[in-house]
N, CA, C and O atoms as a Tinker XYZ file with bonds, in Angstrom:
   316  protein
     1  N    162.669000  135.017000  124.929000    73     2
     2  CA   164.054000  134.727000  125.289000    64     1     3
     3  C    164.648000  135.912000  126.042000    63     2     4     5
     4  O    164.505000  137.062000  125.625000    81     3
     5  N    165.310000  135.622000  127.143000    73     3     6
     6  CA   165.923000  136.670000  127.963000    64     5     7
     7  C    167.143000  137.244000  127.260000    63     6     8     9
     8  O    167.848000  136.529000  126.548000    81     7
     9  N    167.392000  138.529000  127.458000    73     7    10
    10  CA   168.593000  139.136000  126.869000    64     9    11
    11  C    169.858000  138.559000  127.504000    63    10    12    13
    12  O    169.813000  137.973000  128.586000    81    11
    13  N    170.961000  138.731000  126.830000    73    11    14
    14  CA   172.253000  138.277000  127.331000    64    13    15
    15  C    172.600000  139.070000  128.592000    63    14    16    17
    16  O    172.496000  140.297000  128.605000    81    15
    17  N    173.010000  138.371000  129.646000    73    15    18
    18  CA   173.311000  139.050000  130.904000    64    17    19
    19  C    174.405000  140.097000  130.740000    63    18    20    21
    20  O    174.454000  141.056000  131.510000    81    19
    21  N    175.279000  139.932000  129.758000    73    19    22
    22  CA   176.370000  140.901000  129.567000    64    21    23
    23  C    175.862000  142.266000  129.139000    63    22    24    25
    24  O    176.587000  143.257000  129.225000    81    23
    25  N    174.605000  142.323000  128.674000    73    23    26
    26  CA   174.004000  143.605000  128.318000    64    25    27
    27  C    173.378000  144.292000  129.534000    63    26    28    29
    28  O    172.988000  145.457000  129.452000    81    27
    29  N    173.280000  143.581000  130.660000    73    27    30
    30  CA   172.593000  144.105000  131.844000    64    29    31
    31  C    173.524000  144.239000  133.047000    63    30    32    33
    32  O    173.471000  145.237000  133.767000    81    31
    33  N    174.365000  143.251000  133.263000    73    31    34
    34  CA   175.250000  143.245000  134.428000    64    33    35
    35  C    176.500000  144.065000  134.114000    63    34    36    37
    36  O    177.175000  143.838000  133.110000    81    35
    37  N    176.791000  145.026000  134.998000    73    35    38
    38  CA   177.945000  145.898000  134.795000    64    37    39
    39  C    178.864000  145.827000  136.011000    63    38    40    41
    40  O    178.419000  145.567000  137.129000    81    39
    41  N    180.140000  146.059000  135.774000    73    39    42
    42  CA   181.113000  146.093000  136.857000    64    41    43
    43  C    181.910000  147.383000  136.698000    63    42    44    45
    44  O    182.567000  147.609000  135.682000    81    43
    45  N    181.834000  148.226000  137.733000    73    43    46
    46  CA   182.541000  149.495000  137.735000    64    45    47
    47  C    183.380000  149.564000  139.005000    63    46    48    49
    48  O    182.877000  149.319000  140.101000    81    47
    49  N    184.633000  149.890000  138.858000    73    47    50
    50  CA   185.566000  149.896000  139.992000    64    49    51
    51  C    185.074000  150.762000  141.149000    63    50    52    53
    52  O    185.239000  150.372000  142.305000    81    51
    53  N    184.488000  151.897000  140.886000    73    51    54
    54  CA   184.088000  152.818000  141.945000    64    53    55
    55  C    182.681000  152.624000  142.460000    63    54    56    57
    56  O    182.215000  153.417000  143.278000    81    55
    57  N    182.000000  151.610000  142.013000    73    55    58
    58  CA   180.612000  151.408000  142.425000    64    57    59
    59  C    180.471000  150.093000  143.167000    63    58    60    61
    60  O    180.804000  149.030000  142.643000    81    59
    61  N    179.974000  150.175000  144.391000    73    59    62
    62  CA   179.746000  148.996000  145.243000    64    61    63
    63  C    180.983000  148.103000  145.331000    63    62    64    65
    64  O    180.885000  146.876000  145.347000    81    63
    65  N    182.139000  148.746000  145.389000    73    63    66
    66  CA   183.391000  148.019000  145.555000    64    65    67
    67  C    183.759000  147.136000  144.382000    63    66    68    69
    68  O    184.480000  146.152000  144.543000    81    67
    69  N    183.268000  147.481000  143.202000    73    67    70
    70  CA   183.593000  146.695000  142.012000    64    69    71
    71  C    182.771000  145.424000  141.860000    63    70    72    73
    72  O    183.069000  144.582000  141.012000    81    71
    73  N    181.730000  145.287000  142.686000    73    71    74
    74  CA   180.867000  144.108000  142.568000    64    73    75
    75  C    179.965000  144.258000  141.343000    63    74    76    77
    76  O    179.674000  145.378000  140.923000    81    75
    77  N    179.521000  143.142000  140.769000    73    75    78
    78  CA   178.616000  143.212000  139.619000    64    77    79
    79  C    177.278000  143.829000  140.019000    63    78    80    81
    80  O    176.640000  143.389000  140.976000    81    79
    81  N    176.867000  144.839000  139.283000    73    79    82
    82  CA   175.595000  145.513000  139.549000    64    81    83
    83  C    174.681000  145.403000  138.335000    63    82    84    85
    84  O    175.087000  144.958000  137.261000    81    83
    85  N    173.443000  145.818000  138.537000    73    83    86
    86  CA   172.451000  145.770000  137.470000    64    85    87
    87  C    172.377000  147.133000  136.804000    63    86    88    89
    88  O    172.057000  148.134000  137.445000    81    87
    89  N    172.672000  147.161000  135.530000    73    87    90
    90  CA   172.589000  148.355000  134.688000    64    89    91
    91  C    173.232000  149.589000  135.323000    63    90    92    93
    92  O    172.726000  150.702000  135.183000    81    91
    93  N    174.349000  149.380000  136.020000    73    91    94
    94  CA   175.076000  150.505000  136.603000    64    93    95
    95  C    174.426000  151.087000  137.845000    63    94    96    97
    96  O    174.912000  152.082000  138.383000    81    95
    97  N    173.338000  150.489000  138.312000    73    95    98
    98  CA   172.688000  150.979000  139.525000    64    97    99
    99  C    173.454000  150.460000  140.734000    63    98   100   101
   100  O    174.459000  149.765000  140.585000    81    99
   101  N    172.989000  150.789000  141.907000    73    99   102
   102  CA   173.691000  150.390000  143.122000    64   101   103
   103  C    173.210000  149.050000  143.681000    63   102   104   105
   104  O    173.678000  148.630000  144.739000    81   103
   105  N    172.302000  148.382000  143.007000    73   103   106
   106  CA   171.857000  147.065000  143.462000    64   105   107
   107  C    172.731000  146.004000  142.792000    63   106   108   109
   108  O    172.921000  146.017000  141.576000    81   107
   109  N    173.256000  145.090000  143.602000    73   107   110
   110  CA   174.197000  144.107000  143.076000    64   109   111
   111  C    173.501000  142.800000  142.702000    63   110   112   113
   112  O    172.373000  142.520000  143.108000    81   111
   113  N    174.215000  142.030000  141.926000    73   111   114
   114  CA   173.745000  140.684000  141.583000    64   113   115
   115  C    173.551000  139.895000  142.872000    63   114   116   117
   116  O    172.566000  139.173000  143.023000    81   115
   117  N    174.485000  140.034000  143.792000    73   115   118
   118  CA   174.397000  139.342000  145.072000    64   117   119
   119  C    173.111000  139.697000  145.808000    63   118   120   121
   120  O    172.459000  138.818000  146.373000    81   119
   121  N    172.736000  140.988000  145.808000    73   119   122
   122  CA   171.499000  141.411000  146.475000    64   121   123
   123  C    170.308000  140.632000  145.932000    63   122   124   125
   124  O    169.511000  140.086000  146.695000    81   123
   125  N    170.196000  140.587000  144.624000    73   123   126
   126  CA   169.057000  139.911000  143.992000    64   125   127
   127  C    169.093000  138.414000  144.280000    63   126   128   129
   128  O    168.063000  137.817000  144.594000    81   127
   129  N    170.261000  137.809000  144.174000    73   127   130
   130  CA   170.369000  136.373000  144.450000    64   129   131
   131  C    170.006000  136.076000  145.900000    63   130   132   133
   132  O    169.382000  135.056000  146.190000    81   131
   133  N    170.390000  136.952000  146.798000    73   131   134
   134  CA   170.057000  136.755000  148.208000    64   133   135
   135  C    168.544000  136.850000  148.431000    63   134   136   137
   136  O    167.990000  136.078000  149.214000    81   135
   137  N    167.872000  137.782000  147.756000    73   135   138
   138  CA   166.411000  137.874000  147.868000    64   137   139
   139  C    165.756000  136.594000  147.371000    63   138   140   141
   140  O    164.845000  136.065000  148.008000    81   139
   141  N    166.228000  136.099000  146.226000    73   139   142
   142  CA   165.667000  134.860000  145.680000    64   141   143
   143  C    165.924000  133.686000  146.626000    63   142   144   145
   144  O    165.036000  132.865000  146.854000    81   143
   145  N    167.125000  133.606000  147.170000    73   143   146
   146  CA   167.478000  132.515000  148.085000    64   145   147
   147  C    166.650000  132.573000  149.367000    63   146   148   149
   148  O    166.387000  131.541000  149.984000    81   147
   149  N    166.244000  133.766000  149.763000    73   147   150
   150  CA   165.420000  133.929000  150.957000    64   149   151
   151  C    163.955000  133.568000  150.701000    63   150   152   153
   152  O    163.140000  133.544000  151.623000    81   151
   153  N    163.636000  133.288000  149.442000    73   151   154
   154  CA   162.276000  132.867000  149.118000    64   153   155
   155  C    161.412000  133.917000  148.443000    63   154   156   157
   156  O    160.244000  133.662000  148.148000    81   155
   157  N    161.971000  135.094000  148.195000    73   155   158
   158  CA   161.175000  136.108000  147.491000    64   157   159
   159  C    160.915000  135.651000  146.062000    63   158   160   161
   160  O    161.791000  135.081000  145.411000    81   159
   161  N    159.733000  135.901000  145.594000    73   159   162
   162  CA   159.377000  135.586000  144.216000    64   161   163
   163  C    159.797000  136.755000  143.323000    63   162   164   165
   164  O    159.930000  137.894000  143.771000    81   163
   165  N    159.997000  136.434000  142.066000    73   163   166
   166  CA   160.390000  137.456000  141.086000    64   165   167
   167  C    159.446000  138.656000  141.134000    63   166   168   169
   168  O    159.890000  139.803000  141.094000    81   167
   169  N    158.153000  138.390000  141.220000    73   167   170
   170  CA   157.153000  139.463000  141.234000    64   169   171
   171  C    157.300000  140.350000  142.471000    63   170   172   173
   172  O    157.093000  141.561000  142.396000    81   171
   173  N    157.660000  139.744000  143.614000    73   171   174
   174  CA   157.858000  140.522000  144.833000    64   173   175
   175  C    159.057000  141.449000  144.709000    63   174   176   177
   176  O    159.011000  142.601000  145.142000    81   175
   177  N    160.114000  140.945000  144.124000    73   175   178
   178  CA   161.319000  141.763000  143.962000    64   177   179
   179  C    161.022000  142.949000  143.058000    63   178   180   181
   180  O    161.399000  144.079000  143.369000    81   179
   181  N    160.354000  142.698000  141.951000    73   179   182
   182  CA   160.020000  143.780000  141.011000    64   181   183
   183  C    159.067000  144.777000  141.672000    63   182   184   185
   184  O    159.148000  145.978000  141.415000    81   183
   185  N    158.169000  144.284000  142.518000    73   183   186
   186  CA   157.240000  145.168000  143.227000    64   185   187
   187  C    157.977000  146.030000  144.258000    63   186   188   189
   188  O    157.700000  147.223000  144.383000    81   187
   189  N    158.922000  145.420000  145.001000    73   187   190
   190  CA   159.679000  146.155000  146.018000    64   189   191
   191  C    160.710000  147.104000  145.411000    63   190   192   193
   192  O    161.041000  148.134000  146.001000    81   191
   193  N    161.209000  146.754000  144.243000    73   191   194
   194  CA   162.226000  147.555000  143.552000    64   193   195
   195  C    161.733000  147.828000  142.124000    63   194   196   197
   196  O    162.156000  147.153000  141.185000    81   195
   197  N    160.847000  148.805000  141.957000    73   195   198
   198  CA   160.197000  149.028000  140.652000    64   197   199
   199  C    161.146000  149.399000  139.512000    63   198   200   201
   200  O    160.754000  149.356000  138.346000    81   199
   201  N    162.381000  149.760000  139.835000    73   199   202
   202  CA   163.354000  150.070000  138.788000    64   201   203
   203  C    163.989000  148.799000  138.224000    63   202   204   205
   204  O    164.733000  148.861000  137.245000    81   203
   205  N    163.699000  147.644000  138.836000    73   203   206
   206  CA   164.178000  146.363000  138.309000    64   205   207
   207  C    163.123000  145.744000  137.414000    63   206   208   209
   208  O    161.926000  145.990000  137.567000    81   207
   209  N    163.592000  144.939000  136.480000    73   207   210
   210  CA   162.687000  144.221000  135.581000    64   209   211
   211  C    162.896000  142.719000  135.746000    63   210   212   213
   212  O    163.869000  142.282000  136.361000    81   211
   213  N    161.998000  141.955000  135.204000    73   211   214
   214  CA   162.154000  140.500000  135.214000    64   213   215
   215  C    163.427000  140.105000  134.469000    63   214   216   217
   216  O    164.119000  139.168000  134.869000    81   215
   217  N    163.733000  140.815000  133.393000    73   215   218
   218  CA   164.972000  140.540000  132.650000    64   217   219
   219  C    166.205000  140.790000  133.513000    63   218   220   221
   220  O    167.204000  140.083000  133.377000    81   219
   221  N    166.151000  141.786000  134.399000    73   219   222
   222  CA   167.269000  142.043000  135.310000    64   221   223
   223  C    167.486000  140.844000  136.227000    63   222   224   225
   224  O    168.623000  140.433000  136.460000    81   223
   225  N    166.402000  140.289000  136.743000    73   223   226
   226  CA   166.500000  139.141000  137.645000    64   225   227
   227  C    167.032000  137.925000  136.899000    63   226   228   229
   228  O    167.880000  137.199000  137.420000    81   227
   229  N    166.545000  137.700000  135.695000    73   227   230
   230  CA   167.061000  136.592000  134.881000    64   229   231
   231  C    168.540000  136.781000  134.572000    63   230   232   233
   232  O    169.303000  135.815000  134.552000    81   231
   233  N    168.941000  138.018000  134.331000    73   231   234
   234  CA   170.355000  138.301000  134.051000    64   233   235
   235  C    171.219000  137.947000  135.264000    63   234   236   237
   236  O    172.331000  137.443000  135.106000    81   235
   237  N    170.719000  138.207000  136.463000    73   235   238
   238  CA   171.459000  137.840000  137.680000    64   237   239
   239  C    171.639000  136.331000  137.753000    63   238   240   241
   240  O    172.721000  135.848000  138.089000    81   239
   241  N    170.592000  135.590000  137.441000    73   239   242
   242  CA   170.681000  134.126000  137.454000    64   241   243
   243  C    171.633000  133.628000  136.375000    63   242   244   245
   244  O    172.415000  132.707000  136.611000    81   243
   245  N    171.568000  134.230000  135.194000    73   243   246
   246  CA   172.492000  133.853000  134.118000    64   245   247
   247  C    173.935000  134.140000  134.517000    63   246   248   249
   248  O    174.826000  133.324000  134.280000    81   247
   249  N    174.159000  135.300000  135.124000    73   247   250
   250  CA   175.504000  135.684000  135.557000    64   249   251
   251  C    176.041000  134.665000  136.559000    63   250   252   253
   252  O    177.177000  134.206000  136.439000    81   251
   253  N    175.219000  134.315000  137.547000    73   251   254
   254  CA   175.638000  133.354000  138.574000    64   253   255
   255  C    175.919000  131.989000  137.959000    63   254   256   257
   256  O    176.900000  131.340000  138.323000    81   255
   257  N    175.074000  131.544000  137.035000    73   255   258
   258  CA   175.289000  130.253000  136.380000    64   257   259
   259  C    176.572000  130.274000  135.560000    63   258   260   261
   260  O    177.328000  129.303000  135.559000    81   259
   261  N    176.817000  131.372000  134.869000    73   259   262
   262  CA   178.025000  131.494000  134.058000    64   261   263
   263  C    179.268000  131.483000  134.944000    63   262   264   265
   264  O    180.269000  130.848000  134.610000    81   263
   265  N    179.201000  132.181000  136.065000    73   263   266
   266  CA   180.336000  132.222000  136.984000    64   265   267
   267  C    180.582000  130.840000  137.584000    63   266   268   269
   268  O    181.731000  130.422000  137.723000    81   267
   269  N    179.535000  130.145000  137.933000    73   267   270
   270  CA   179.666000  128.797000  138.488000    64   269   271
   271  C    180.276000  127.848000  137.462000    63   270   272   273
   272  O    181.114000  127.014000  137.805000    81   271
   273  N    179.862000  127.974000  136.221000    73   271   274
   274  CA   180.381000  127.137000  135.140000    64   273   275
   275  C    181.877000  127.385000  134.934000    63   274   276   277
   276  O    182.617000  126.478000  134.553000    81   275
   277  N    182.309000  128.608000  135.186000    73   275   278
   278  CA   183.703000  128.986000  134.950000    64   277   279
   279  C    184.646000  128.511000  136.058000    63   278   280   281
   280  O    185.862000  128.481000  135.868000    81   279
   281  N    184.093000  128.145000  137.199000    73   279   282
   282  CA   184.925000  127.690000  138.307000    64   281   283
   283  C    185.458000  126.307000  138.002000    63   282   284   285
   284  O    184.713000  125.414000  137.600000    81   283
   285  N    186.748000  126.141000  138.196000    73   283   286
   286  CA   187.368000  124.839000  137.949000    64   285   287
   287  C    187.018000  123.878000  139.083000    63   286   288   289
   288  O    187.068000  124.242000  140.258000    81   287
   289  N    186.670000  122.675000  138.722000    73   287   290
   290  CA   186.383000  121.658000  139.726000    64   289   291
   291  C    187.703000  121.113000  140.255000    63   290   292   293
   292  O    188.636000  120.865000  139.492000    81   291
   293  N    187.768000  120.933000  141.547000    73   291   294
   294  CA   188.965000  120.382000  142.173000    64   293   295
   295  C    188.832000  118.874000  142.187000    63   294   296   297
   296  O    187.851000  118.326000  142.689000    81   295
   297  N    189.814000  118.222000  141.639000    73   295   298
   298  CA   189.810000  116.761000  141.592000    64   297   299
   299  C    190.423000  116.216000  142.880000    63   298   300   301
   300  O    191.401000  116.773000  143.379000    81   299
   301  N    189.860000  115.131000  143.424000    73   299   302
   302  CA   190.435000  114.557000  144.640000    64   301   303
   303  C    191.815000  113.974000  144.360000    63   302   304   305
   304  O    192.092000  113.481000  143.267000    81   303
   305  N    192.671000  114.043000  145.374000    73   303   306
   306  CA   194.006000  113.475000  145.251000    64   305   307
   307  C    193.903000  111.950000  145.315000    63   306   308   309
   308  O    193.146000  111.392000  146.110000    81   307
   309  N    194.676000  111.303000  144.467000    73   307   310
   310  CA   194.676000  109.840000  144.450000    64   309   311
   311  C    196.018000  109.394000  145.011000    63   310   312   313
   312  O    197.070000  109.826000  144.538000    81   311
   313  N    195.979000  108.536000  146.012000    73   311   314
   314  CA   197.228000  108.033000  146.612000    64   313   315
   315  C    197.770000  106.887000  145.814000    63   314   316
   316  O    198.812000  106.332000  146.161000    81   315
């Protein structure tokens, strides 16, 4: 079972413009999600960035899913 993303994803006002980062490092959740969206495999990301772990990547996915879940759905207007 993957650890809770709240133990991995950090937000610091003075780091990367307050964007969510991994364990206080300078790599953001967005960076990792963009690599995954571009088709990089988890193993490739960990190989290219040896300071990242598989749990870090899972935490990014959990963070994104949690943020998406928190967004309110806009209901269509009914005339």
